[in-house]
N, C-alpha and C positions, 0 to 999 in steps of 0.2 A: 282344383279346379281355376280354372282362366276365366279371367271378368275383363270387359274392353269400358272404356269412358262413355259415361253418359252425363246429359245436362247437367245432372243432380249432382256429380261429382266436380266441382270445380276446380280448374288445373289455370296454373298461371307459367309464365316463362320465370326462371329465376337463374342468378348467376351461381356457377357449380367450380369449385376447385380443389383440386386432389392432386394428387403424384400422376396420374395418367393423364388426367384432362382438365383445361383451364376454359370455359365457355359457359353458353347459354344451354339449358335444358329444361324438360318438364319437369313440374312437381310432384306430379301424379303416375308418372312410370321412369323408364330407363332412356327416352330418346332424348338424344345430345344433336344440339346443331352443327354440323360440319359445313363450312363455304366450301362447296362444288366450284364456284367460281375465284378466280384471281382477281383481286380489285384493284385495278389499273386504270390510270386516266383518271381527267379532270381533276377537280380540286378535292380536298382532303374532306370537305362536307358532304361533296357528289360519290365520293366513295364509301363514308359513314352511312348514307343515306341507303345507298344499294345494298350496302351490307343489311341492315334494318327492314328494310323490304323483302329482302330475301328470307331470312332469320322469321321473320313475322309470319310471312307466306306458308313457308315449311310448317314452322309449328300449328298455325292452325288446321293444318291438312293432316298431319301425324294422328294415328288413333294409336290411344294409350290402352296397352294390354301390360297386365302383370301378371307374371306366372307365380304361381304357388312357389310357397317356402318348400326346401326339402326339410320332412320329417323326420325325428330321428327313430332309428330301430329300437323297439321295444326290448328291453333287457329283464 
């Protein structure tokens, strides 16, 4: 069974740190933010603001989908 995010299931942007990824992701699914643009030019504050806007926009637009866990074979 595959399910998708609904408004009754609150999701939030959270910091994820593991061996393969360090950054922001969704609390309810496997979505991770990967900045597509190189943040150059302007001040550090401007680059940070552009990063946060892009991150928040992509998070709001993503659709949560969780795939079922594999079941163990019956023995």
